[in-house]
Biopython code that builds the backbone (N, CA, C, O; Angstrom):
import numpy as np
from Bio.PDB.StructureBuilder import StructureBuilder

atoms = [
    (1, "UNK", "N", (47.041, 128.743, 20.722)),
    (1, "UNK", "CA", (45.821, 129.651, 20.108)),
    (1, "UNK", "C", (45.717, 129.093, 18.658)),
    (1, "UNK", "O", (46.644, 128.661, 17.974)),
    (2, "UNK", "N", (44.058, 129.215, 18.244)),
    (2, "UNK", "CA", (43.796, 129.073, 16.883)),
    (2, "UNK", "C", (43.776, 130.086, 16.109)),
    (2, "UNK", "O", (43.204, 131.082, 16.552)),
    (3, "UNK", "N", (44.354, 130.156, 14.793)),
    (3, "UNK", "CA", (44.110, 130.759, 13.549)),
    (3, "UNK", "C", (42.916, 131.203, 13.551)),
    (3, "UNK", "O", (42.079, 130.386, 13.937)),
    (4, "UNK", "N", (42.496, 132.333, 13.220)),
    (4, "UNK", "CA", (41.069, 132.465, 12.094)),
    (4, "UNK", "C", (41.533, 133.230, 10.776)),
    (4, "UNK", "O", (42.414, 134.071, 10.598)),
    (5, "UNK", "N", (40.650, 132.650, 9.949)),
    (5, "UNK", "CA", (40.614, 133.162, 8.543)),
    (5, "UNK", "C", (39.161, 133.547, 8.273)),
    (5, "UNK", "O", (38.197, 133.246, 8.978)),
    (6, "UNK", "N", (39.153, 134.327, 7.038)),
    (6, "UNK", "CA", (37.971, 134.901, 6.574)),
    (6, "UNK", "C", (37.334, 134.465, 5.433)),
    (6, "UNK", "O", (37.909, 134.908, 4.439)),
    (7, "UNK", "N", (36.445, 133.824, 5.186)),
    (7, "UNK", "CA", (35.874, 132.972, 4.276)),
    (7, "UNK", "C", (34.900, 133.880, 3.443)),
    (7, "UNK", "O", (33.801, 134.156, 3.926)),
    (8, "UNK", "N", (35.268, 134.356, 2.202)),
    (8, "UNK", "CA", (33.895, 135.012, 1.373)),
    (8, "UNK", "C", (33.325, 134.118, 0.317)),
    (8, "UNK", "O", (33.827, 133.647, -0.704)),
    (9, "UNK", "N", (32.168, 134.019, 0.835)),
    (9, "UNK", "CA", (31.347, 132.837, -0.143)),
    (9, "UNK", "C", (30.313, 133.642, -0.762)),
    (9, "UNK", "O", (29.808, 134.511, -0.051)),
    (10, "UNK", "N", (29.953, 133.531, -1.812)),
    (10, "UNK", "CA", (28.786, 133.875, -2.816)),
    (10, "UNK", "C", (28.351, 132.673, -3.648)),
    (10, "UNK", "O", (28.843, 131.574, -3.903)),
    (11, "UNK", "N", (27.136, 133.378, -3.996)),
    (11, "UNK", "CA", (26.029, 132.376, -4.683)),
    (11, "UNK", "C", (26.038, 132.929, -6.203)),
    (11, "UNK", "O", (25.422, 133.972, -6.423)),
    (12, "UNK", "N", (26.708, 132.276, -7.257)),
    (12, "UNK", "CA", (26.582, 133.271, -8.309)),
    (12, "UNK", "C", (25.775, 131.955, -9.336)),
    (12, "UNK", "O", (26.258, 130.833, -9.485)),
    (13, "UNK", "N", (24.655, 132.367, -9.865)),
    (13, "UNK", "CA", (23.778, 131.385, -10.339)),
    (13, "UNK", "C", (23.519, 130.150, -10.170)),
    (13, "UNK", "O", (22.428, 130.015, -9.616)),
    (14, "UNK", "N", (24.176, 128.913, -10.464)),
    (14, "UNK", "CA", (24.308, 127.714, -10.094)),
    (14, "UNK", "C", (25.253, 127.111, -8.944)),
    (14, "UNK", "O", (25.149, 126.117, -8.225)),
    (15, "UNK", "N", (26.401, 128.316, -9.091)),
    (15, "UNK", "CA", (27.255, 127.713, -8.331)),
    (15, "UNK", "C", (27.676, 128.445, -6.657)),
    (15, "UNK", "O", (27.062, 129.482, -6.402)),
    (16, "UNK", "N", (28.270, 128.140, -6.009)),
    (16, "UNK", "CA", (28.711, 128.544, -4.535)),
    (16, "UNK", "C", (30.091, 128.973, -4.911)),
    (16, "UNK", "O", (30.649, 128.021, -5.457)),
    (17, "UNK", "N", (30.785, 129.908, -4.849)),
    (17, "UNK", "CA", (32.178, 130.270, -4.830)),
    (17, "UNK", "C", (32.689, 130.837, -3.491)),
    (17, "UNK", "O", (31.902, 131.352, -2.697)),
    (18, "UNK", "N", (33.888, 130.748, -3.265)),
    (18, "UNK", "CA", (34.252, 130.850, -2.220)),
    (18, "UNK", "C", (35.850, 131.277, -2.184)),
    (18, "UNK", "O", (36.659, 131.051, -3.084)),
    (19, "UNK", "N", (36.089, 131.894, -1.033)),
    (19, "UNK", "CA", (38.057, 132.158, -1.342)),
    (19, "UNK", "C", (38.237, 132.267, 0.252)),
    (19, "UNK", "O", (37.266, 132.271, 1.009)),
    (20, "UNK", "N", (39.723, 132.366, 0.741)),
    (20, "UNK", "CA", (40.250, 133.074, 2.156)),
    (20, "UNK", "C", (40.946, 133.880, 1.439)),
    (20, "UNK", "O", (41.731, 133.802, 0.494)),
    (21, "UNK", "N", (40.260, 135.066, 2.416)),
    (21, "UNK", "CA", (41.156, 136.288, 2.111)),
    (21, "UNK", "C", (42.510, 136.507, 2.704)),
    (21, "UNK", "O", (43.286, 137.353, 2.258)),
    (22, "UNK", "N", (42.754, 135.798, 3.627)),
    (22, "UNK", "CA", (44.382, 135.988, 4.119)),
    (22, "UNK", "C", (45.125, 134.940, 3.479)),
    (22, "UNK", "O", (46.166, 134.974, 4.135)),
    (23, "UNK", "N", (45.272, 134.022, 2.619)),
    (23, "UNK", "CA", (45.427, 133.027, 2.188)),
    (23, "UNK", "C", (45.552, 132.905, 0.470)),
    (23, "UNK", "O", (45.053, 131.936, -0.103)),
    (24, "UNK", "N", (46.206, 133.896, -0.220)),
    (24, "UNK", "CA", (46.281, 133.518, -2.168)),
    (24, "UNK", "C", (46.254, 132.440, -2.269)),
    (24, "UNK", "O", (46.944, 131.749, -1.520)),
    (25, "UNK", "N", (45.389, 131.835, -3.306)),
    (25, "UNK", "CA", (45.312, 130.643, -4.037)),
    (25, "UNK", "C", (44.228, 129.495, -3.419)),
    (25, "UNK", "O", (43.918, 128.408, -3.906)),
    (26, "UNK", "N", (43.702, 130.227, -1.992)),
    (26, "UNK", "CA", (42.506, 129.062, -1.624)),
    (26, "UNK", "C", (41.053, 129.707, -2.455)),
    (26, "UNK", "O", (40.341, 130.642, -2.088)),
    (27, "UNK", "N", (40.967, 129.138, -3.262)),
    (27, "UNK", "CA", (39.490, 129.503, -3.806)),
    (27, "UNK", "C", (38.907, 128.350, -4.335)),
    (27, "UNK", "O", (39.590, 127.740, -5.158)),
    (28, "UNK", "N", (37.603, 127.826, -4.005)),
    (28, "UNK", "CA", (37.080, 126.764, -4.826)),
    (28, "UNK", "C", (35.506, 127.168, -5.222)),
    (28, "UNK", "O", (34.982, 128.238, -4.913)),
    (29, "UNK", "N", (34.895, 126.148, -5.931)),
    (29, "UNK", "CA", (33.904, 126.356, -6.570)),
    (29, "UNK", "C", (32.664, 125.124, -6.385)),
    (29, "UNK", "O", (32.882, 124.145, -7.099)),
    (30, "UNK", "N", (32.123, 125.085, -6.019)),
    (30, "UNK", "CA", (30.937, 123.991, -5.689)),
    (30, "UNK", "C", (29.128, 124.258, -5.817)),
    (30, "UNK", "O", (28.534, 125.324, -5.980)),
    (31, "UNK", "N", (28.657, 123.072, -5.694)),
    (31, "UNK", "CA", (27.447, 123.413, -6.254)),
    (31, "UNK", "C", (26.413, 123.596, -5.164)),
    (31, "UNK", "O", (25.305, 124.106, -5.332)),
    (32, "UNK", "N", (26.986, 123.036, -3.818)),
    (32, "UNK", "CA", (26.205, 123.275, -2.774)),
    (32, "UNK", "C", (26.853, 124.197, -1.758)),
    (32, "UNK", "O", (28.083, 124.244, -1.733)),
    (33, "UNK", "N", (26.093, 124.984, -0.863)),
    (33, "UNK", "CA", (26.940, 125.555, 0.241)),
    (33, "UNK", "C", (27.809, 124.629, 1.326)),
    (33, "UNK", "O", (28.930, 125.003, 1.671)),
    (34, "UNK", "N", (27.345, 123.657, 1.734)),
    (34, "UNK", "CA", (27.612, 122.942, 2.558)),
    (34, "UNK", "C", (29.180, 122.132, 1.580)),
    (34, "UNK", "O", (30.268, 121.995, 2.139)),
    (35, "UNK", "N", (29.008, 121.848, 0.605)),
    (35, "UNK", "CA", (30.100, 121.229, -0.254)),
    (35, "UNK", "C", (31.089, 121.988, -0.313)),
    (35, "UNK", "O", (32.138, 121.432, 0.015)),
    (36, "UNK", "N", (31.196, 123.307, -0.674)),
    (36, "UNK", "CA", (31.987, 124.644, -0.827)),
    (36, "UNK", "C", (32.639, 124.910, 0.718)),
    (36, "UNK", "O", (33.841, 125.164, 0.796)),
    (37, "UNK", "N", (31.788, 124.843, 1.966)),
    (37, "UNK", "CA", (32.658, 124.956, 3.186)),
    (37, "UNK", "C", (33.417, 123.935, 3.406)),
    (37, "UNK", "O", (34.540, 124.190, 3.842)),
    (38, "UNK", "N", (33.088, 122.653, 3.202)),
    (38, "UNK", "CA", (34.247, 121.390, 3.425)),
    (38, "UNK", "C", (34.993, 121.559, 2.234)),
    (38, "UNK", "O", (35.702, 120.579, 2.467)),
    (39, "UNK", "N", (35.464, 122.003, 1.077)),
    (39, "UNK", "CA", (36.180, 122.357, 0.101)),
    (39, "UNK", "C", (36.836, 123.157, 0.543)),
    (39, "UNK", "O", (38.023, 122.834, 0.580)),
    (40, "UNK", "N", (36.569, 124.264, 0.980)),
    (40, "UNK", "CA", (37.522, 125.141, 1.522)),
    (40, "UNK", "C", (38.439, 124.965, 2.860)),
    (40, "UNK", "O", (39.498, 125.506, 3.178)),
    (41, "UNK", "N", (37.744, 124.143, 3.423)),
    (41, "UNK", "CA", (38.577, 123.813, 4.578)),
    (41, "UNK", "C", (39.699, 122.902, 4.156)),
    (41, "UNK", "O", (40.812, 123.077, 4.652)),
    (42, "UNK", "N", (39.497, 121.955, 3.291)),
    (42, "UNK", "CA", (40.032, 121.068, 2.619)),
    (42, "UNK", "C", (41.391, 121.628, 2.387)),
    (42, "UNK", "O", (42.452, 121.361, 2.951)),
    (43, "UNK", "N", (41.052, 122.671, 1.195)),
    (43, "UNK", "CA", (41.889, 123.446, 0.346)),
    (43, "UNK", "C", (43.127, 124.163, 1.322)),
    (43, "UNK", "O", (44.353, 124.069, 1.272)),
    (44, "UNK", "N", (41.949, 125.127, 2.471)),
    (44, "UNK", "CA", (42.995, 125.790, 3.216)),
    (44, "UNK", "C", (44.202, 124.806, 4.037)),
    (44, "UNK", "O", (45.324, 125.181, 4.378)),
    (45, "UNK", "N", (43.694, 123.679, 4.196)),
    (45, "UNK", "CA", (44.287, 122.846, 5.308)),
    (45, "UNK", "C", (45.614, 122.421, 4.427)),
    (45, "UNK", "O", (46.763, 122.445, 4.868)),
    (46, "UNK", "N", (45.283, 122.082, 3.282)),
    (46, "UNK", "CA", (46.386, 121.655, 2.252)),
    (46, "UNK", "C", (47.470, 122.830, 2.325)),
    (46, "UNK", "O", (48.646, 122.525, 2.525)),
    (47, "UNK", "N", (47.092, 124.184, 2.166)),
    (47, "UNK", "CA", (47.791, 125.065, 1.575)),
    (47, "UNK", "C", (48.643, 125.493, 2.716)),
    (47, "UNK", "O", (49.706, 126.072, 2.497)),
    (48, "UNK", "N", (48.200, 125.219, 4.013)),
    (48, "UNK", "CA", (48.856, 125.855, 5.254)),
    (48, "UNK", "C", (49.976, 124.660, 5.509)),
    (48, "UNK", "O", (50.976, 125.096, 6.079)),
    (49, "UNK", "N", (50.014, 123.404, 5.241)),
    (49, "UNK", "CA", (50.819, 122.373, 5.293)),
    (49, "UNK", "C", (51.979, 122.686, 4.556)),
    (49, "UNK", "O", (53.121, 122.456, 4.955)),
    (50, "UNK", "N", (51.597, 123.371, 3.150)),
    (50, "UNK", "CA", (52.479, 123.364, 2.194)),
    (50, "UNK", "C", (53.596, 124.714, 2.534)),
    (50, "UNK", "O", (54.734, 124.877, 2.095)),
    (51, "UNK", "N", (52.967, 125.396, 3.277)),
    (51, "UNK", "CA", (53.991, 126.375, 3.492)),
    (51, "UNK", "C", (54.398, 126.659, 5.172)),
    (51, "UNK", "O", (55.265, 127.482, 5.467)),
]
sb = StructureBuilder()
sb.init_structure("model")
sb.init_model(0)
sb.init_chain("A")
sb.init_seg("    ")
for serial, (resi, resn, name, xyz) in enumerate(atoms, 1):
    if name == "N":
        sb.init_residue(resn, " ", resi, " ")
    sb.init_atom(name, np.array(xyz, "f"), 0.0, 1.0, " ", f" {name:<3s}", serial, name[0])
structure = sb.get_structure()
């Protein structure tokens, strides 16, 4: 069974910001939407490995 997580993504000025609702501390900021998705994915995987 694969876990699912909720990413909240917002475009604010020149930046894309996002976070994972279910995992505190997983939040990122990037210049493009694609970069943000990739960074959120990497950051989530790292956070899950530490816990």
